[in-house]
C-alpha positions in Angstrom: 9.6 -26.4 7.6 12.2 -26.3 10.6 11.4 -28.6 13.8 10.3 -25.7 15.3 7.6 -24.3 12.6 6.6 -28.0 12.6 5.7 -27.6 16.5 4.0 -24.5 16.1 2.0 -25.3 13.0 0.9 -28.6 15.0 -0.5 -26.7 17.9 -2.0 -23.7 15.6 -4.2 -26.4 14.0 -5.0 -28.4 17.2 -6.9 -24.6 18.3 -8.4 -24.6 15.0 -10.0 -27.8 14.7 -10.7 -28.6 18.3 -14.4 -28.3 20.1 -14.4 -26.1 22.4 -17.1 -25.2 25.4 -19.6 -22.6 24.7 -19.0 -19.5 26.6 -21.6 -16.8 27.1 -21.5 -13.9 25.4 -21.6 -11.7 28.2 -18.6 -13.1 29.5 -17.2 -13.0 26.0 -18.4 -8.7 25.7 -17.5 -8.0 28.9 -13.6 -9.6 28.5 -13.6 -7.9 25.0 -14.0 -4.9 26.7 -11.7 -4.7 29.0 -8.7 -5.5 26.7 -10.2 -2.8 24.4 -10.1 -0.6 27.6 -6.1 -1.5 28.2 -5.0 -0.9 24.5 -6.6 2.1 24.6 -4.7 3.4 27.8 -1.8 1.9 26.1 -2.5 3.9 22.6 -2.9 7.8 24.6 0.4 7.1 27.0 1.9 5.1 23.6 0.8 9.1 22.0 1.7 11.3 24.6 5.0 9.8 24.4 5.7 10.1 20.8 4.8 13.6 22.0 7.7 14.1 24.6 10.3 12.3 22.5 9.6 14.9 19.4 13.3 15.7 19.0 14.8 12.0 19.3 16.7 11.8 15.9 15.0 10.3 13.6 17.5 6.6 13.8 13.9 5.0 16.2 12.2 5.6 12.3 11.6 2.0 11.2 15.2 1.7 11.5 16.5 4.1 9.4 19.3 6.8 9.5 19.0 10.1 10.6 19.2 11.2 7.5 16.5 9.5 5.7 13.7 9.9 8.4 10.7 11.2 6.8 9.5 14.5 8.6 6.1 15.8 9.3 5.7 18.4 6.3 4.3 22.2 6.6 1.8 21.9 4.0 -0.2 19.7 1.7 1.5 16.5 0.8 1.8 15.1 -3.0 2.8 11.5 -1.6 4.5 10.0 -4.8 2.9 6.5 -6.3 6.2 5.2 -5.6 8.8 5.3 -3.8 12.4 4.0 -4.1 13.4 3.2 -0.5 9.8 1.6 0.1 10.8 -1.9 1.6 9.5 -5.0 -0.8 10.0 -8.9 -0.3 12.3 -10.5 -2.4 10.7 -13.9 -3.6 6.9 -14.9 -2.5 6.6 -18.3 -0.6 3.5 -20.7 -1.0 1.7 -19.8 2.0 2.2 -22.9 3.6 6.0 -22.5 3.5 5.5 -18.8 4.8 6.9 -18.9 8.3 3.9 -19.1 11.1 4.3 -16.3 13.3 2.0 -14.9 16.5 -2.1 -15.4 15.9 -3.8 -12.1 14.6 -4.5 -9.4 17.9 -8.1 -8.9 16.4 -11.2 -10.7 15.8 -12.0 -12.9 13.1 -14.0 -15.4 11.7 -13.2 -19.0 10.5 -15.5 -21.3 8.6 -18.5 -21.2 11.1 -16.5 -20.0 14.0 -15.9 -16.2 15.1 -12.7 -16.1 17.7 -12.0 -13.2 19.5 -8.7 -11.3 20.6 -9.0 -13.0 23.7 -9.5 -16.9 22.5 -13.1 -17.2 23.0 -14.7 -19.4 19.9 -18.5 -18.6 19.4 -20.6 -20.8 16.4 -23.3 -20.7 14.8 -24.0 -21.3 11.1 -24.7 -18.0 10.4 -20.8 -17.3 10.3 -20.2 -19.5 7.7 -21.3 -17.2 5.5 -20.5 -13.9 6.9 -18.3 -11.5 4.9 -17.5 -10.0 8.4 -18.9 -9.3 12.1 -18.5 -7.4 14.5 -19.7 -7.3 18.6 -22.0 -5.7 20.1 -23.9 -5.5 24.3 -26.4 -8.3 23.1 -24.0 -10.2 20.8 -22.2 -10.1 17.7 -23.5 -8.9 14.3 -22.9 -10.7 11.1 -22.8 -9.5 7.3 -24.4 -12.0 5.3 -24.8 -11.0 1.5 -27.0 -11.4 -0.3 -30.0 -10.6 2.2 -32.3 -13.5 2.3 -34.5 -14.0 -0.3 -33.3 -11.0 -2.6 -30.9 -10.6 -5.5 -27.4 -9.5 -5.1 -27.4 -5.7 -4.5 -24.0 -3.8 -4.3 -23.5 -2.9 -0.6 -25.9 -4.2 0.6 -26.0 -7.5 2.9 -28.3 -9.5 5.0 -27.9 -8.0 8.8 -28.2 -10.5 12.0 -27.2 -10.9 15.4 -26.3 -14.0 17.0 -26.5 -14.1 20.9 -26.5 -17.2 22.9 -27.6 -20.4 21.4 -29.4 -18.6 18.7 -29.5 -16.0 15.7 -31.9 -13.7 14.7 -32.1 -11.8 10.9 -32.7 -8.2 11.9 -32.9 -6.9 7.9 -31.4 -5.9 5.1 -28.6 -2.9 5.4 -24.9 -1.8 4.3 -22.6 -4.4 4.0 -20.2 -2.7 6.5 -19.9 -2.0 9.9 -17.9 0.8 11.9 -16.1 0.6 14.9 -14.4 3.5 17.1 -10.3 3.8 16.8 -10.3 2.3 20.4 -12.6 -0.4 19.9 -15.6 0.2 22.0 -18.2 2.0 19.8 -19.8 0.4 16.6 -21.8 1.6 14.3 -24.6 -0.1 11.7 -27.5 1.1 9.5 -30.7 -0.8 8.6 -33.1 -0.4 5.8 -36.9 0.1 6.8 -37.9 -2.7 4.0 -36.0 -4.4 1.1 -34.9 -4.4 -1.4 -33.2 -1.0 -0.9 -34.8 1.1 -2.8 -35.9 5.2 -4.1 -38.8 4.7 -1.7 -37.5 2.9 1.2 -35.9 4.8 4.3 -33.7 3.4 7.0 -31.7 4.4 10.3 -28.0 4.6 11.3 -27.6 2.7 14.8 -24.5 3.4 17.2 -23.6 3.1 20.4 -20.9 1.7 22.7 -20.6 -1.9 22.8 -21.0 -2.6 26.5 -24.1 -0.8 26.8 -25.6 -1.5 23.5 -27.9 -4.0 24.5 -28.8 -2.5 27.7 -30.6 0.3 26.9 -30.6 -0.2 22.8 -28.2 2.1 19.9 -29.1 5.3 19.2 -31.2 5.1 15.9 -31.1 8.5 14.1 -33.5 8.3 10.8 -31.9 8.2 7.6 -33.8 9.8 4.3 -36.2 8.0 1.6 -34.1 6.8 -0.9 -30.8 7.2 0.7 -28.4 4.1 1.2 -26.3 4.7 3.9 -22.9 3.1 4.3 -20.9 3.6 8.1 -17.3 4.1 7.5 -16.2 5.0 11.2 -16.5 7.0 14.7 -14.7 10.4 15.0 -15.3 13.1 17.5 -18.5 14.3 16.0 -20.4 11.1 14.9 -20.4 8.7 12.6 -18.7 8.6 9.5 -20.7 7.6 6.4 -21.2 7.4 3.0 -24.0 8.2 1.5 -25.6 7.3 -1.9 -28.6 9.1 -2.7 -29.8 9.0 -6.4 -26.8 9.0 -8.8 -25.1 11.3 -5.7 -22.5 10.4 -3.1 -21.6 12.1 -0.6 -20.1 11.5 3.0 -21.6 13.0 5.8 -20.6 13.0 9.9 -24.1 12.5 11.7 -24.4 12.7 15.1 -26.1 11.3 18.0 -29.2 14.3 17.5 -29.4 12.8 14.0 -27.3 16.5 12.1 -25.5 15.7 9.2 -22.6 17.3 8.3 -21.0 17.2 4.6 -17.8 16.7 4.0 -16.7 18.0 1.1 -13.0 16.9 0.6 -14.0 13.7 0.5 -15.9 12.0 -3.0 -16.2 8.6 -0.4 -14.9 7.8 2.9 -12.7 4.7 3.7 -11.2 5.1 7.3 -11.2 7.9 10.4 -8.9 7.7 13.4 -10.7 10.3 16.4 -7.8 10.7 18.0 -6.5 13.0 15.5 -10.6 13.9 13.9 -9.2 13.0 10.6 -11.0 11.0 7.2 -9.5 8.6 5.0 -10.8 8.2 1.1 -10.5 10.1 -2.1 -10.4 13.4 -3.0 -14.0 15.0 -4.3 -12.0 16.9 -7.0 -10.5 13.9 -8.3 -11.6 10.3 -7.1 -7.9 8.7 -8.6 -6.5 10.4 -6.2 -6.2 9.1 -2.2 -6.4 12.8 1.1 -6.9 12.6 4.0 -9.2 15.8 5.5 -9.7 17.5 8.8 -13.3 15.6 10.1 -14.7 18.8 11.0 -13.6 21.1 8.2 -13.1 19.0 5.8 -9.6 20.7 4.7 -7.3 18.7 2.6 -4.2 18.0 4.9 -2.5 14.9 2.9 -2.8 13.9 -1.2 -1.3 10.7 -2.8 -2.2 10.2 -6.1 -3.4 7.2 -7.5 -4.4 5.2 -4.5 -7.7 4.5 -2.4 -6.6 5.1 0.9 -8.4 3.0 4.2 -8.1 2.3 7.7 -5.6 4.4 10.1 -3.4 2.8 12.4 -4.0 2.7 16.0 -1.9 5.6 16.8 -3.0 7.5 13.6 0.6 7.2 12.3 -0.4 5.4 9.2 -2.6 4.7 6.7 -3.8 1.8 4.3 -3.3 2.2 0.2 -5.0 0.2 -2.5 -4.0 0.7 -5.9 -6.3 -1.5 -8.5 -4.5 -3.6 -11.6 -6.6 -4.7 -13.9 -6.8 -8.6 -15.1 -6.2 -11.6 -12.4 -3.6 -9.2 -10.4 -4.4 -8.7 -7.1 -4.5 -5.2 -6.3 -1.3 -3.7 -4.8 -1.4 -2.7 -0.8 1.0 -0.3 0.5 1.2 1.6 3.7 1.5 5.3 4.0 2.7 7.9 6.3 -0.6 9.5 7.4 1.2 13.1 7.9 3.1 13.3 4.7 1.6 10.6 2.0 5.1 9.3 1.3 5.4 5.7 1.4 6.6 3.3 4.2 6.3 -0.1 2.7 4.8 -2.2 0.3 3.0 -5.5 0.8 3.6 -7.8 -1.6 1.3 -10.8 -2.5 2.9 -13.9 -0.8 2.5 -17.1 -2.6 3.1 -16.4 -5.9 0.8 -16.1 -8.9 -3.0 -17.2 -7.9 -3.1 -15.8 -4.0 -5.5 -12.8 -3.7 -5.0 -10.9 -0.9 -8.3 -9.2 1.1 -9.4 -7.1 4.3 -6.5 -5.3 4.9 -6.6 -4.3 8.1 -4.3 -3.0 11.2 -3.7 -5.0 13.8 -3.0 -3.2 17.3 1.0 -3.6 16.8 1.1 -1.5 14.0 1.4 -4.6 11.4 -0.9 -5.4 8.9 -3.1 -8.4 8.6 -4.8 -9.5 5.7 -6.6 -12.7 4.2 -4.8 -14.5 1.7 -6.7 -17.2 -0.5 -5.4 -19.3 -3.7 -5.8 -23.1 -4.7 -3.9 -24.3 -1.8 -6.3 -22.5 0.6 -6.9 -19.6 2.9 -5.1 -17.9 6.3 -3.9 -14.6 7.6 -0.8 -13.3 7.0 0.9 -10.7 8.9 2.7 -7.9 7.9 5.2 -5.8 9.5 6.2 -2.1 8.1 9.6 -3.5 6.8 7.2 -6.2 4.8 8.3 -9.0 5.8 5.0 -11.5 6.0 4.6 -14.6 8.2 1.3 -16.5 8.6 -1.1 -15.4 11.6 -3.0 -18.9 11.5 -2.6 -22.3 10.4 -3.4 -22.9 6.5 -7.5 -23.9 5.8 -7.5 -26.4 3.0 -11.4 -24.1 2.2 -10.3 -21.2 0.1 -12.7 -18.1 1.8 -12.3 -20.2 5.4 -10.9 -17.1 6.9 -12.5 -13.2 6.9 -11.3 -10.6 9.5 -14.3 -8.4 11.5 -14.7 -5.1 11.4 -11.6 -2.5 12.7 -11.7 0.9 12.4 
């Protein structure tokens, strides 16, 4: 490690270990809301600029020459599961040897502390066992599986609200929260009673983060016997995966409670409200990833052999996951959301024994992921050329880092 990396490492480690004075969550929410609003404006302006310069040669596309720049497809695309031009890393490095880069631009958890994008740190025992969390006006929602006093149930966890100086158990609900593309709306689902069973109803809650605590989140009752997982938010409402007995479906639920089925998908993985599209698994072939129109369900892109998830902030890219057998981590890659062509492979850093989890877009079209190994835990960052750096110091406690909810 060179002297510059050593100094940066020391400063990062000091920040992770230093005790900070408590910050009122109302102030935290205000700062975060202002940051999200600025980023929303930046995203809109960037999208407008992209439209304005659409005739510029493709030399600006990831540094490729104009002749090799991907072009938008005029028909449904079946993106290849492999692409010989997709950049990859030549050789993995141990986690501690990865160069230390910029810190995460999104919220994350480390140990029992929630760290916001603005650098505020909120500590609570609930966060120590949470798998993810998301901000709301009156605090931070945390998902902690399993629900208290219950056996583990797939897709179900205990939902807690952490507010100033205390936390409150809200009940059992989905182990995933949803967030809008601009980061200012959240959604979650709670069952009326636990354990979740065929005779139990529930409710889907949604609202704007900076008002949910004042007037209460919107509440839509869900039918008896359904287990609902919010996945994303689009113009029409909240995107949900719904399990009712043996049947699974994707539905968009609006504020009045109207449910619109998305016939093109068997399961949803992400949403992009700017372009009003959803990602997930094709209804006719669950082994094929797909991007569909949120309103009509019409299939726009197909990516055989991959599971599609989150979109980047501007909607240009989508994350893909490819399950692998045995102890090897799943493959993770970035795809062009217009064509389905692979843009980059995100190779596992650190060599054998390292697992990558919770891949999520940062605000600058880089991808963050939690890397865990016998060496410890850290958050790593991939750019679209496949290069990897560390975004945090390495904690010796495996599983110490987790990413908060992203769109």
